[in-house]
C-alpha positions as semicolon CSV with decimal commas, in nm:
position;residue;x (nm);y (nm);z (nm)
1;M;-7,752;3,127;2,325
2;T;-7,498;3,363;2,481
3;Q;-7,146;3,225;2,498
4;P;-6,955;3,257;2,827
5;S;-6,720;3,556;2,831
6;G;-6,348;3,529;2,885
7;N;-6,390;3,653;3,243
8;A;-6,657;3,389;3,309
9;W;-6,426;3,113;3,187
10;L;-6,142;3,250;3,398
11;K;-6,356;3,256;3,711
12;T;-6,486;2,906;3,647
13;G;-6,132;2,782;3,594
14;I;-6,008;2,939;3,917
15;L;-6,298;2,792;4,112
16;F;-6,242;2,450;3,950
17;F;-5,868;2,413;3,997
18;T;-5,851;2,561;4,348
19;P;-6,046;2,269;4,504
20;I;-5,814;2,025;4,325
21;L;-5,512;2,193;4,483
22;L;-5,674;2,205;4,826
23;V;-5,788;1,843;4,821
24;S;-5,435;1,746;4,717
25;L;-5,291;1,957;4,999
26;F;-5,508;1,791;5,264
27;F;-5,440;1,442;5,127
28;S;-5,065;1,485;5,093
29;N;-5,039;1,637;5,440
30;S;-5,224;1,338;5,587
31;A;-5,026;1,088;5,381
32;S;-4,702;1,242;5,506
33;S;-4,786;1,100;5,850
34;G;-4,856;0,759;5,698
35;F;-5,236;0,769;5,701
36;T;-5,490;0,793;5,420
37;G;-5,855;0,745;5,496
38;F;-6,145;0,940;5,641
39;P;-6,154;1,178;5,939
40;L;-6,489;1,035;6,053
41;D;-6,601;0,681;6,123
42;D;-6,944;0,774;5,983
43;A;-6,788;0,804;5,637
44;W;-6,720;0,429;5,645
45;I;-7,090;0,367;5,714
46;H;-7,172;0,529;5,380
47;Q;-6,901;0,316;5,220
48;V;-7,051;-0,006;5,357
49;Y;-7,391;0,079;5,209
50;A;-7,230;0,188;4,883
51;R;-7,024;-0,130;4,853
52;N;-7,318;-0,359;4,930
53;L;-7,532;-0,171;4,680
54;A;-7,270;-0,194;4,404
55;L;-7,155;-0,551;4,466
56;R;-7,466;-0,717;4,610
57;G;-7,747;-0,501;4,477
58;E;-7,895;-0,455;4,824
59;W;-7,954;-0,163;5,060
60;A;-7,802;-0,308;5,374
61;F;-7,524;-0,266;5,627
62;N;-7,507;-0,632;5,728
63;P;-7,539;-0,838;5,408
64;G;-7,888;-0,978;5,367
65;Q;-8,037;-0,747;5,633
66;P;-8,198;-0,435;5,479
67;S;-8,167;-0,132;5,708
68;G;-8,193;0,245;5,713
69;G;-7,861;0,336;5,872
70;S;-7,747;0,575;5,599
71;T;-7,854;0,934;5,663
72;S;-7,782;1,018;5,299
73;P;-7,915;0,763;5,049
74;L;-7,820;0,978;4,750
75;W;-7,463;1,018;4,875
76;S;-7,429;0,643;4,926
77;V;-7,561;0,583;4,574
78;L;-7,306;0,826;4,431
79;L;-7,031;0,654;4,629
80;S;-7,140;0,317;4,489
81;L;-7,039;0,434;4,141
82;G;-6,678;0,429;4,257
83;Y;-6,703;0,055;4,321
84;V;-6,857;0,001;3,978
85;M;-6,566;0,192;3,821
86;H;-6,306;0,027;4,051
87;I;-6,185;0,360;4,193
88;N;-6,036;0,375;4,542
89;P;-6,326;0,473;4,774
90;V;-6,129;0,747;4,951
91;V;-6,022;0,898;4,619
92;W;-6,371;0,876;4,468
93;S;-6,536;1,041;4,767
94;A;-6,279;1,321;4,746
95;I;-6,357;1,368;4,376
96;L;-6,727;1,403;4,459
97;G;-6,644;1,639;4,746
98;G;-6,413;1,846;4,527
99;L;-6,680;1,878;4,259
100;S;-6,928;1,986;4,527
101;L;-6,679;2,247;4,650
102;W;-6,642;2,375;4,296
103;G;-7,020;2,404;4,271
104;I;-7,029;2,588;4,604
105;G;-6,781;2,844;4,475
106;C;-6,967;2,897;4,148
107;M;-7,309;2,933;4,313
108;T;-7,178;3,172;4,578
109;N;-7,012;3,395;4,321
110;E;-7,320;3,412;4,100
111;I;-7,554;3,478;4,394
112;C;-7,338;3,758;4,538
113;E;-7,284;3,925;4,202
114;S;-7,658;3,916;4,137
115;W;-7,715;4,092;4,469
116;S;-7,458;4,358;4,381
117;G;-7,582;4,392;4,025
118;K;-7,229;4,402;3,887
119;T;-6,909;4,207;3,837
120;F;-6,627;4,318;4,067
121;S;-6,317;4,177;3,901
122;R;-6,175;3,890;3,704
123;I;-6,109;3,710;4,030
124;P;-6,420;3,537;4,174
125;I;-6,365;3,690;4,517
126;F;-6,695;3,570;4,666
127;G;-6,674;3,209;4,554
128;L;-6,301;3,189;4,611
129;F;-6,339;3,276;4,978
130;L;-6,578;2,983;5,031
131;V;-6,359;2,746;4,833
132;L;-6,063;2,844;5,053
133;E;-6,252;2,831;5,384
134;W;-6,100;2,544;5,580
135;H;-6,424;2,406;5,727
136;L;-6,564;2,358;5,378
137;V;-6,243;2,204;5,245
138;W;-6,244;1,965;5,542
139;S;-6,605;1,874;5,463
140;A;-6,516;1,806;5,098
141;V;-6,252;1,548;5,197
142;S;-6,443;1,406;5,495
143;G;-6,615;1,132;5,296
144;M;-6,948;1,278;5,405
145;E;-7,234;1,443;5,218
146;T;-7,189;1,787;5,378
147;A;-7,039;1,972;5,078
148;L;-7,300;1,827;4,841
149;F;-7,575;1,936;5,080
150;L;-7,441;2,292;5,089
151;Y;-7,416;2,300;4,711
152;L;-7,783;2,199;4,678
153;L;-7,876;2,465;4,934
154;L;-7,693;2,738;4,743
155;R;-7,842;2,609;4,419
156;T;-8,188;2,645;4,573
157;F;-8,114;3,006;4,667
158;W;-7,973;3,066;4,319
159;L;-8,305;2,951;4,172
160;L;-8,487;3,201;4,396
161;R;-8,292;3,507;4,279
162;K;-8,482;3,827;4,205
163;N;-8,634;3,851;3,855
164;T;-8,537;3,489;3,781
165;R;-8,733;3,300;4,045
166;H;-8,805;2,939;3,952
167;Y;-9,026;2,800;4,226
168;W;-9,080;2,473;4,045
169;A;-8,706;2,407;4,011
170;A;-8,643;2,526;4,369
171;G;-8,901;2,275;4,491
172;L;-8,729;1,996;4,298
173;M;-8,394;2,097;4,447
174;A;-8,534;2,100;4,801
175;G;-8,693;1,760;4,748
176;A;-8,369;1,617;4,612
177;A;-8,182;1,760;4,912
178;T;-8,384;1,544;5,153
179;W;-8,217;1,242;4,991
180;V;-7,884;1,397;5,097
181;R;-7,987;1,497;5,450
182;P;-8,330;1,504;5,621
183;E;-8,274;1,875;5,691
184;G;-8,331;1,933;5,320
185;I;-8,696;1,987;5,411
186;T;-8,589;2,322;5,561
187;F;-8,503;2,445;5,210
188;L;-8,875;2,508;5,165
189;A;-8,875;2,780;5,430
190;P;-8,674;3,040;5,233
191;G;-8,889;2,978;4,925
192;I;-9,209;3,029;5,124
193;F;-9,065;3,336;5,297
194;I;-8,970;3,496;4,964
195;L;-9,307;3,404;4,818
196;L;-9,496;3,571;5,103
197;L;-9,299;3,896;5,067
198;E;-9,295;3,894;4,687
199;K;-9,486;4,180;4,526
200;E;-9,732;3,958;4,344
201;T;-10,106;3,906;4,340
202;N;-10,254;3,645;4,570
203;T;-10,341;3,435;4,268
204;K;-9,983;3,425;4,151
205;R;-9,860;3,356;4,503
206;F;-10,092;3,059;4,528
207;R;-9,983;2,930;4,187
208;F;-9,614;2,960;4,278
209;F;-9,679;2,792;4,612
210;V;-9,844;2,498;4,437
211;Q;-9,547;2,475;4,201
212;L;-9,300;2,479;4,490
213;M;-9,481;2,216;4,696
214;T;-9,573;1,987;4,406
215;A;-9,216;1,976;4,283
216;F;-9,090;1,917;4,636
217;L;-9,328;1,629;4,696
218;L;-9,217;1,456;4,375
219;F;-8,891;1,374;4,556
220;F;-9,001;1,390;4,919
221;L;-9,283;1,136;4,912
222;P;-9,059;0,862;4,761
223;Y;-8,802;0,952;5,027
224;L;-9,057;0,888;5,303
225;W;-9,154;0,558;5,141
226;F;-8,787;0,459;5,116
227;N;-8,730;0,522;5,487
228;L;-9,050;0,343;5,584
229;T;-8,939;0,042;5,382
230;F;-8,584;0,015;5,514
231;A;-8,596;0,188;5,854
232;G;-8,953;0,117;5,960
233;D;-9,014;0,491;6,003
234;I;-9,059;0,789;5,773
235;W;-8,720;0,922;5,891
236;P;-8,387;0,737;5,872
237;S;-8,275;0,551;6,184
238;T;-7,992;0,800;6,232
239;F;-8,246;1,080;6,281
240;S;-8,370;0,934;6,611
241;A;-8,046;0,761;6,711
242;K;-7,832;1,077;6,713
243;Q;-8,092;1,268;6,915
244;A;-8,119;0,985;7,168
245;E;-7,742;0,957;7,200
246;Y;-7,691;1,325;7,278
247;I;-8,012;1,395;7,466
248;S;-7,814;1,496;7,776
249;G;-7,696;1,806;7,591
250;V;-8,048;1,945;7,598
251;S;-8,016;1,995;7,975
252;V;-7,755;2,268;7,915
253;P;-7,905;2,623;7,918
254;L;-8,028;2,724;7,573
255;L;-7,804;3,030;7,544
256;I;-7,494;2,818;7,609
257;R;-7,608;2,564;7,349
258;L;-7,660;2,841;7,096
259;G;-7,318;2,990;7,174
260;N;-7,145;2,653;7,137
261;L;-7,304;2,602;6,797
262;V;-7,212;2,952;6,675
263;L;-6,851;2,941;6,795
264;P;-6,715;2,733;6,499
265;F;-6,848;3,000;6,259
266;L;-6,575;3,231;6,387
267;A;-6,285;2,984;6,379
268;G;-6,108;3,130;6,076
269;G;-6,203;3,387;5,817
270;G;-6,556;3,389;5,956
271;A;-6,435;3,616;6,235
272;V;-6,292;3,870;5,988
273;I;-6,616;3,895;5,788
274;L;-6,841;3,928;6,095
275;P;-6,876;4,306;6,043
276;G;-6,969;4,234;5,681
277;F;-7,241;3,994;5,795
278;A;-7,387;4,258;6,026
279;A;-7,367;4,518;5,748
280;A;-7,536;4,280;5,504
281;L;-7,828;4,231;5,741
282;W;-7,864;4,609;5,778
283;M;-7,852;4,663;5,401
284;A;-8,099;4,380;5,344
285;W;-8,345;4,535;5,589
286;K;-8,296;4,886;5,452
287;K;-8,324;4,786;5,085
288;Q;-8,579;4,508;5,143
289;N;-8,350;4,242;4,997
290;I;-8,571;3,947;5,086
291;E;-8,321;3,693;4,951
292;V;-8,052;3,793;5,202
293;M;-8,314;3,801;5,478
294;A;-8,435;3,454;5,380
295;M;-8,082;3,315;5,393
296;A;-8,011;3,478;5,729
297;L;-8,336;3,343;5,875
298;W;-8,246;2,996;5,747
299;I;-7,914;3,015;5,936
300;A;-8,096;3,122;6,253
301;G;-8,351;2,845;6,209
302;M;-8,085;2,576;6,165
303;I;-7,890;2,691;6,470
304;L;-8,207;2,696;6,680
305;L;-8,319;2,356;6,547
306;Y;-7,989;2,194;6,643
307;A;-7,979;2,375;6,977
308;L;-8,318;2,226;7,061
309;R;-8,269;1,875;6,917
310;L;-7,899;1,797;6,866
311;P;-7,679;2,050;7,052
312;V;-7,334;1,919;6,957
313;N;-7,043;2,105;6,799
314;Y;-6,778;1,831;6,783
315;Q;-6,574;1,744;6,473
316;H;-6,518;2,113;6,395
317;G;-6,892;2,183;6,404
318;R;-6,966;1,957;6,106
319;Y;-7,343;1,968;6,154
320;M;-7,328;2,346;6,127
321;M;-7,106;2,356;5,816
322;P;-7,395;2,412;5,570
323;A;-7,510;2,705;5,784
324;M;-7,150;2,828;5,797
325;G;-7,144;2,829;5,416
326;I;-7,447;3,057;5,404
327;Y;-7,298;3,280;5,674
328;Y;-6,976;3,311;5,472
329;T;-7,177;3,396;5,159
330;I;-7,367;3,676;5,329
331;G;-7,064;3,800;5,523
332;I;-6,822;3,823;5,231
333;W;-7,084;3,999;5,017
334;G;-7,163;4,248;5,292
335;M;-6,796;4,322;5,352
336;V;-6,720;4,380;4,984
337;E;-7,028;4,600;4,945
338;V;-6,929;4,817;5,238
339;L;-6,571;4,860;5,119
340;D;-6,675;4,921;4,759
341;S;-6,916;5,196;4,864
342;M;-6,651;5,394;5,051
343;V;-6,538;5,723;4,909
344;K;-6,191;5,683;4,759
345;T;-5,946;5,847;4,996
346;R;-5,607;5,749;5,132
347;L;-5,777;5,635;5,455
348;T;-6,032;5,412;5,279
349;W;-5,756;5,273;5,058
350;T;-5,565;5,176;5,374
351;I;-5,878;5,023;5,530
352;K;-5,949;4,815;5,220
353;R;-5,594;4,687;5,191
354;T;-5,574;4,612;5,563
355;W;-5,899;4,416;5,555
356;A;-5,797;4,224;5,242
357;I;-5,459;4,133;5,389
358;A;-5,615;4,033;5,722
359;L;-5,874;3,811;5,552
360;A;-5,614;3,649;5,324
361;A;-5,374;3,589;5,613
362;V;-5,633;3,444;5,850
363;T;-5,781;3,226;5,574
364;A;-5,437;3,093;5,478
365;V;-5,332;3,025;5,837
366;F;-5,653;2,841;5,920
367;L;-5,637;2,652;5,593
368;W;-5,300;2,514;5,703
369;L;-5,431;2,446;6,053
370;G;-5,731;2,275;5,897
371;A;-5,503;2,048;5,698
372;G;-5,330;1,959;6,023
373;A;-5,663;1,893;6,193
374;Y;-5,763;1,668;5,903
375;Q;-5,433;1,481;5,936
376;T;-5,497;1,419;6,306
377;D;-5,859;1,320;6,249
378;V;-5,763;1,065;5,986
379;A;-5,487;0,929;6,208
380;I;-5,731;0,875;6,495
381;I;-5,982;0,688;6,279
382;E;-5,712;0,477;6,114
383;T;-5,533;0,383;6,437
384;E;-5,845;0,328;6,645
385;M;-6,144;0,220;6,436
386;V;-5,976;0,078;6,126
387;H;-5,693;-0,093;6,314
388;T;-5,937;-0,256;6,559
389;A;-6,163;-0,373;6,276
390;R;-5,868;-0,535;6,102
391;W;-5,772;-0,704;6,431
392;I;-6,123;-0,849;6,459
393;D;-6,098;-0,976;6,102
394;Q;-5,766;-1,151;6,168
395;N;-5,818;-1,279;6,524
396;T;-6,179;-1,389;6,569
397;P;-6,387;-1,672;6,417
398;S;-6,549;-1,575;6,087
399;N;-6,898;-1,641;6,225
400;S;-6,854;-1,409;6,526
401;L;-7,127;-1,160;6,613
402;V;-6,977;-0,826;6,713
403;A;-7,148;-0,540;6,896
404;A;-6,985;-0,205;6,836
405;H;-7,027;0,163;6,898
406;D;-6,884;0,334;6,590
407;I;-6,974;0,074;6,331
408;G;-6,837;0,229;6,012
409;A;-6,484;0,093;5,987
410;M;-6,591;-0,218;6,180
411;G;-6,855;-0,296;5,920
412;Y;-6,621;-0,221;5,631
413;F;-6,305;-0,407;5,740
414;S;-6,400;-0,676;5,992
415;N;-6,611;-0,897;5,761
416;R;-6,832;-0,979;6,059
417;Q;-7,200;-0,932;6,133
418;I;-7,243;-0,617;6,342
419;I;-7,488;-0,516;6,613
420;D;-7,496;-0,137;6,638
421;L;-7,487;0,001;6,993
422;A;-7,565;0,349;6,857
423;G;-7,892;0,234;6,697
424;L;-7,821;0,348;6,342
425;V;-7,856;-0,001;6,196
426;N;-8,044;-0,157;6,489
427;P;-8,317;0,098;6,572
428;E;-8,452;-0,122;6,852
429;V;-8,149;-0,003;7,051
430;I;-8,256;0,363;7,040
431;P;-8,501;0,353;7,338
432;I;-8,232;0,196;7,560
433;I;-7,927;0,367;7,414
434;R;-7,824;0,519;7,751
435;N;-7,962;0,237;7,969
436;E;-7,666;0,005;8,032
437;P;-7,857;-0,269;8,221
438;A;-8,111;-0,287;7,938
439;L;-7,833;-0,286;7,679
440;K;-7,662;-0,571;7,864
441;D;-7,982;-0,776;7,853
442;Y;-8,023;-0,692;7,485
443;L;-7,673;-0,814;7,398
444;D;-7,729;-1,130;7,600
445;S;-8,046;-1,195;7,402
446;K;-7,850;-1,154;7,078
447;A;-7,579;-1,401;7,190
448;I;-7,303;-1,151;7,118
449;D;-6,948;-1,282;7,098
450;Y;-6,748;-0,958;7,126
451;V;-6,803;-0,593;7,215
452;V;-6,589;-0,323;7,054
453;T;-6,600;0,025;7,205
454;F;-6,420;0,282;7,416
455;P;-6,419;0,133;7,771
456;A;-6,530;0,450;7,952
457;W;-6,852;0,462;7,752
458;Y;-7,002;0,149;7,911
459;P;-6,850;0,097;8,259
460;Y;-7,145;-0,101;8,399
461;M;-7,206;-0,314;8,093
462;L;-6,840;-0,411;8,054
463;A;-6,775;-0,483;8,423
464;G;-6,629;-0,832;8,454
465;K;-6,581;-0,876;8,079
466;E;-6,241;-0,988;7,957
467;L;-6,034;-0,729;7,771
468;I;-5,859;-0,914;7,489
469;F;-5,729;-0,628;7,275
470;Q;-5,676;-0,254;7,297
471;T;-5,500;-0,013;7,066
472;T;-5,192;0,164;7,197
473;T;-5,134;0,462;6,969
474;L;-5,126;0,813;7,119
475;F;-5,335;1,008;6,867
476;A;-5,666;0,954;7,047
477;A;-5,515;1,018;7,391
478;Q;-5,351;1,339;7,273
479;A;-5,693;1,455;7,150
480;G;-5,843;1,391;7,493
481;G;-5,990;1,047;7,415
482;E;-5,901;0,687;7,493
483;N;-5,803;0,375;7,303
484;M;-6,052;0,142;7,137
485;A;-6,089;-0,198;7,306
486;V;-6,229;-0,543;7,235
487;F;-6,403;-0,741;7,509
488;T;-6,517;-1,103;7,511
489;W;-6,886;-1,109;7,588
490;R;-6,974;-1,476;7,630
491;E;-6,781;-1,679;7,884
492;N;-6,707;-1,964;7,644
493;K;-6,503;-1,730;7,426
């Protein structure tokens, strides 16, 4: 067995310690404003499932009521280990995210160097760019499964490298990815694309295809059974709920939807490497690099899929972050290849240095801006969702039934039974998610005690209901939102 070289250890060390520094930077910057937590309420949903799994041994949001409200069962299981080890949930999720970011850097560097056929320097320039990209750092500390999902995607591509293709292992990785996000099923597409263009006999192609699909189904079929058991459907409740909630976005012209989804790709270093991405596509076509083409087609497929089914780009484009990671991988490789192939003259030396300085400067500036965005995001969740949940816990009867839109922090901190107005935990809400009269009848039938939401979201349903609490902090308002409110639903309250 070949021992890792000194350069390999150096690169691994750089890619390992950089995420630690970045996670610490984001945390300390947020803590300096007095808030530590998550930048998304959805992260608390995973924590509720993780806590109930670790402490109660059940897959449920409301104790004793099995449900399929976690989009990422594997992520929730990993989070549950933090409760077993008595580690702060925010810290533990950041450790998992940081490890995922490390894996992202390592996989990117190995993939890009395999494409180039050589090692460029002691510094892992390809992987380091992804580790430093602010969207990916934000995802690592978001409490969500996004960074892990991207790592599994890159690992799948790593297994499909030229001369070392492992279709069986790639199938296993794709199957495992569905337990992280349903979109993991799309990991099969690059494998099939590469297989179809591979210079092999039809017999070998068929054998490799069987390997890929058999390995995939070993994980995917249990995943379908899991969802059917807990969500009543082969897909998690969130799959239908999110699409129903944002169905109005589909009425926007397709080109505008596509543009809105692509825009976050360019918010940072992604804009600087755009020429490299274009050059990489040209080189891939010219040299028949089917791996680069497969990755680029996967990006296009994901953007189109979301444009057709879930055209939203809020929260810094978090649904597009895995696709951003692949874009960054292709773009940074293409840029380095172009610059490395230039004839060494004073002009090319100037171009190389200018590009390197521009990329470093833009990446650093947006990394700092990203830390500020994370600080604001955490502050909003803490002062709106978490604060309101704690108010419910301290000021309502312990047997109260609470309906809420944004159930994560409410489920974690309120210690009350929750009815989910977004349909993640209560899928029967999905068909009427935008029908306020029907929702009102539904809540009446459930004998709800309180409704917790942003008032503007349900003007008809909340008409005549008594407002008994509303947050007053400015973070949400400064971000263009409003303050969370609690309404009494039943008159005897």
